[in-house]
C-alpha positions in Angstrom: 98.2 126.7 91.8 100.0 126.6 95.2 98.5 127.9 98.4 100.9 130.9 98.4 100.7 133.5 95.7 103.0 136.5 95.4 101.4 139.9 95.6 102.7 140.8 92.1 101.1 137.6 90.7 97.9 138.5 92.5 97.9 142.0 91.1 98.4 140.8 87.6 96.0 137.9 87.8 93.3 138.9 90.2 90.4 137.5 88.4 92.0 134.1 88.0 93.1 134.0 91.6 89.6 134.9 92.8 88.2 132.2 90.6 90.6 129.7 92.1 89.7 130.6 95.7 86.0 130.4 94.8 86.1 127.0 93.1 89.2 125.1 94.2 90.8 126.3 97.4 89.5 127.4 100.8 92.2 130.1 101.0 95.4 131.4 99.4 98.2 133.1 101.3 99.6 136.3 99.9 103.4 136.9 100.1 105.2 140.2 99.6 109.0 140.1 99.3 109.0 136.5 100.5 107.0 137.1 103.7 103.4 136.1 104.2 101.3 139.2 104.7 97.7 138.4 104.1 95.2 135.8 102.8 92.3 135.6 100.4 89.6 133.3 101.8 86.6 131.6 100.3 83.4 133.1 101.7 82.0 129.8 102.9 85.3 129.0 104.7 85.3 132.5 106.2 81.8 132.1 107.5 82.8 128.7 109.1 85.7 130.5 110.8 83.4 133.2 112.1 81.1 130.5 113.5 84.0 128.8 115.2 84.9 131.9 117.1 81.3 132.8 118.1 80.8 132.4 121.9 77.3 131.2 121.3 78.4 128.5 118.8 81.2 127.3 121.1 78.7 127.1 124.0 76.3 125.0 121.9 79.1 122.7 120.9 80.2 122.3 124.6 76.6 121.6 125.6 76.1 119.1 122.8 79.3 117.2 123.9 78.1 117.1 127.5 74.7 115.8 126.3 76.4 113.1 124.2 78.5 111.9 127.2 75.4 111.7 129.4 
């Protein structure tokens, strides 16, 4: 299955698409009338994205890099 799925395909095959995201893909992009409009994301991948945008996490990475250089 490609990384882009049409909204009509998603609507008609939701269970299969969710299974694909859960087991095989980190994410699938959703298109509507040929334009990308949304995404379905694997929960583990989503949690990683949230961690990467966390100021505390970013600060700890910066500190770890400084410690490594020293």
